[in-house]
C-alpha positions in Angstrom: 45.9 -2.5 -12.6 46.1 0.1 -15.3 47.0 3.4 -13.7 46.3 5.3 -16.9 42.7 4.2 -16.7 42.6 5.1 -13.0 44.0 8.6 -13.7 41.3 9.1 -16.4 38.5 8.0 -14.0 39.9 10.1 -11.2 39.9 13.2 -13.3 36.4 12.7 -14.7 34.9 11.9 -11.2 36.6 14.8 -9.6 35.7 17.3 -12.3 32.2 15.9 -12.8 32.7 16.4 -16.5 34.5 14.6 -19.4 35.2 18.0 -21.0 36.9 19.6 -18.0 38.8 16.4 -17.2 40.1 16.2 -20.7 41.4 19.8 -20.3 43.0 19.0 -17.0 44.8 15.9 -18.4 45.5 17.5 -21.8 44.0 14.6 -23.8 41.1 14.4 -26.1 37.6 13.8 -24.7 37.3 10.6 -26.9 40.5 9.2 -25.4 39.3 9.9 -21.9 35.9 8.3 -22.6 37.6 5.2 -24.0 39.9 4.9 -21.0 37.1 5.2 -18.4 35.0 2.6 -20.4 38.0 0.3 -20.6 38.3 0.4 -16.8 34.6 -0.3 -16.3 34.7 -3.2 -18.8 37.8 -4.6 -17.2 36.0 -5.2 -13.9 32.4 -5.4 -15.2 31.2 -2.5 -13.0 29.6 0.9 -13.8 31.6 3.7 -12.1 29.9 6.8 -13.5 26.4 8.0 -14.3 25.6 10.8 -16.7 22.9 13.2 -15.4 22.3 15.8 -18.0 25.6 17.7 -18.4 27.0 16.4 -15.2 28.8 13.1 -14.5 28.4 11.6 -11.0 30.1 8.6 -9.5 28.0 5.5 -8.7 28.3 4.0 -5.2 31.2 1.8 -6.5 32.6 4.9 -8.3 32.5 7.0 -5.2 34.5 4.4 -3.2 36.9 4.0 -6.1 37.4 7.8 -6.2 38.2 7.9 -2.5 40.8 5.2 -3.0 42.2 6.9 -6.1 42.7 10.1 -4.1 44.8 8.1 -1.6 46.8 6.4 -4.3 47.7 9.6 -6.0 48.4 11.3 -2.7 50.9 8.5 -2.0 52.3 8.9 -5.5 52.8 12.6 -4.8 54.6 11.8 -1.6 56.9 9.3 -3.3 57.8 11.8 -5.9 58.5 14.5 -3.3 60.6 12.1 -1.3 62.7 11.2 -4.3 63.1 14.8 -5.4 63.9 16.5 -2.0 67.5 17.1 -2.9 66.5 18.7 -6.2 65.8 22.4 -6.6 62.3 23.6 -7.4 62.9 23.6 -11.1 59.6 21.9 -12.1 56.4 20.7 -10.6 52.9 22.0 -9.8 51.3 23.7 -6.9 47.5 23.9 -6.5 46.4 26.7 -4.2 42.9 27.5 -2.8 41.7 30.7 -1.2 38.4 32.3 0.0 39.3 35.5 -1.7 42.1 37.1 -3.7 43.2 39.8 -1.3 45.6 37.7 0.9 46.7 35.0 -1.5 47.7 37.0 -4.6 50.8 38.8 -3.1 52.0 35.4 -1.8 51.5 33.7 -5.2 53.2 36.6 -7.0 56.3 36.3 -4.8 56.2 32.5 -5.1 56.1 32.6 -8.9 58.9 35.2 -9.0 61.1 32.9 -7.0 60.1 29.7 -8.8 59.1 30.6 -12.3 59.2 27.0 -13.5 56.6 25.8 -11.0 53.1 25.6 -12.5 50.6 27.3 -10.2 46.8 27.2 -10.2 44.4 29.1 -7.9 40.8 28.1 -7.0 38.7 30.5 -5.0 35.3 30.1 -3.3 33.6 30.2 0.1 35.7 29.1 3.1 33.7 25.9 3.3 34.2 25.1 -0.3 38.0 25.9 -0.2 38.4 23.7 2.9 36.5 20.8 1.3 38.9 21.0 -1.7 41.9 20.8 0.6 40.5 17.8 2.5 39.6 16.0 -0.8 43.2 16.5 -2.2 41.9 18.8 -4.9 44.3 21.5 -3.6 47.7 21.3 -1.9 47.6 24.4 0.3 45.1 27.2 1.1 44.8 30.6 2.7 41.4 30.6 4.3 39.4 32.0 7.2 38.8 29.5 10.0 37.3 29.5 13.5 40.4 27.7 14.8 42.9 24.9 14.4 40.6 22.1 15.7 40.8 20.0 12.5 43.2 17.2 13.4 44.1 16.4 9.8 45.4 19.9 9.1 48.6 21.7 9.6 47.6 25.4 10.1 49.6 28.6 10.7 48.3 32.0 11.5 48.3 34.5 8.6 46.3 37.5 9.7 43.4 38.5 12.0 41.0 41.2 10.9 37.7 42.7 12.0 34.5 42.9 10.0 33.4 46.4 9.1 30.1 47.9 7.9 30.1 49.1 4.3 27.7 51.9 3.5 27.1 54.5 0.7 28.8 57.8 1.3 25.4 59.6 1.5 24.0 57.1 4.2 23.0 58.6 7.5 25.7 56.6 9.2 28.6 57.8 7.0 29.7 60.5 9.5 29.9 58.1 12.4 33.1 56.4 13.5 31.5 53.2 14.6 28.1 51.5 15.0 26.6 48.8 17.2 25.0 45.6 16.0 21.6 46.9 17.2 21.9 49.7 14.6 21.2 47.2 11.9 17.7 46.7 13.1 15.2 47.7 10.4 18.0 48.2 7.8 18.2 46.5 4.4 21.3 44.3 4.6 23.2 42.7 1.8 24.6 39.3 2.7 26.6 36.5 1.0 25.3 32.9 0.3 24.1 30.9 3.4 27.4 28.9 3.6 29.4 32.2 4.0 31.2 32.3 7.4 30.9 36.1 7.3 27.1 35.9 6.9 26.8 33.3 9.7 28.9 35.2 12.2 27.3 38.6 11.4 23.7 37.3 11.7 24.6 35.6 15.0 25.8 39.0 16.3 22.5 40.6 15.3 20.5 37.8 16.8 22.2 38.2 20.2 20.9 41.8 20.5 17.6 41.3 18.8 18.4 43.3 15.7 16.2 42.2 12.8 17.0 43.7 9.3 14.0 44.9 7.3 15.3 42.7 4.4 18.2 40.4 3.6 19.4 40.7 0.0 21.6 37.8 -1.0 24.5 38.4 -3.5 27.1 35.8 -4.0 30.2 37.8 -4.8 32.2 40.7 -3.5 32.2 42.8 -6.6 28.4 42.8 -7.0 28.0 43.5 -3.3 30.2 46.5 -3.6 28.2 47.9 -6.5 24.9 47.2 -4.8 26.0 49.1 -1.7 27.4 52.0 -3.8 24.0 52.6 -5.5 22.1 52.4 -2.2 20.4 48.9 -2.4 21.4 48.3 1.2 24.4 48.1 3.6 26.8 45.2 4.0 29.7 43.9 6.0 33.1 42.6 4.9 36.6 42.2 6.2 38.5 45.4 6.8 41.3 44.0 4.6 38.9 43.7 1.7 37.2 47.1 1.9 37.9 48.9 -1.4 39.4 52.1 0.0 39.9 53.5 -3.5 36.1 53.5 -4.0 35.0 57.0 -2.8 31.4 56.1 -3.3 31.3 54.2 0.1 32.8 54.4 3.6 33.6 51.7 6.2 32.6 51.9 9.8 33.9 49.8 12.7 31.3 47.6 14.5 31.3 47.5 18.3 31.4 43.7 18.7 34.8 42.1 19.4 33.4 38.7 18.1 33.1 40.1 14.6 36.6 39.2 13.5 38.2 36.4 11.5 41.6 34.8 11.4 43.1 33.7 8.1 45.3 30.6 8.2 47.7 29.1 5.7 46.8 25.4 5.8 47.6 22.1 4.3 47.0 18.4 5.1 49.5 17.2 7.7 50.2 14.4 5.2 51.4 16.9 2.7 53.3 19.4 4.9 56.7 17.9 3.8 56.0 18.4 0.1 58.7 20.9 -1.0 56.3 23.1 -2.9 54.0 23.3 0.1 56.8 24.0 2.5 58.1 26.8 0.2 54.6 28.3 0.0 54.4 28.4 3.8 57.8 30.1 3.9 56.9 32.7 1.4 53.5 33.3 3.0 55.3 33.9 6.3 56.9 37.0 4.8 53.4 38.6 4.4 51.9 37.4 7.6 50.8 39.7 10.5 52.5 39.1 12.8 55.3 37.2 11.1 55.6 33.5 12.1 58.2 30.9 11.7 57.5 27.8 9.6 58.1 24.6 11.6 
C-alpha cells in the first residue's frame, strides 16, 4: 500500500478539486493527478469522477475516503502519543467556527502562546462546521449547539447568549426596550439560509404565536444582513454577542421569548480529545468562557 498515493486521493476527494488539493499538499497539480491515477491503476478501480469543475468520489471512492479518514486519524493519534513529552514547538491545528466573534480571541491567544503551531480557521453554518468536525476535516470547533447529545463528541460550555431583534434606528420599534414574537407579524424579516439554526429557532418561535411576516428576505452572511437592515430593507435577528454596537445606524431590542437563546460549545471528537494541540485549545478557550470552566 502506497500511503503517498492514499494521501493524494484523500486530499482530492476531501477538497473536491485537484487544484485546491494541490495547494493543501503543496505539490503541483500534475504530480497529484499522477499519484491518484497510479492508485487507480494499481487496483484497477475508478475512484473519482469529474463533473464539470468538481471532482466527486465514486461508490468505491467514497468508501475508500471514509477508510482514509480513519487511517489518517490513527496516524495523528500515533504522532500525538509519541510527542506528548515534547513542547508544542511544531504542528498544525485546524479550527472550525460558526462565526468569528467567539473564536478569534481564542485563536489570537493560542497563537501568541504557540507561534510555531500552524493554525487554520474554517467558518460556516453550525451544521456545516459540525459536519467538518465529524468528518475529520477540523480538529476542534466553537459552535452553537442544541445540547451535548452527540455521543461521538467531547463538548464544553463556552457561552450562552440570547437572540435580539436588529432594526434601523428610525424604525417604529427603536424606542422600545423589548418586543414580543407576535410583533413580527406583517413585518419584512431578513433571515439566513434554511440550514441556519438561528433562522429555524426564530421561525419556530413565530409559528407558536401565529406571527406571519409579510416577507422573508434570505441573505446568507452577517455583513450583508447588517447593511440590509441599516438601509431599511427589513428587520432581522442575531445573537446579542454579534450585534455591532459600534454601528449607530441600528439598534437591538430584546425579544420576550426565553427559548430564543443559543449556547456555544468548544467541541472535538472524543477520539481526538487527547491531542496536545486540541487540549491546549480547550485550555485557552476556558480563559474566555462565560462562566469559566475547567478542562477535564
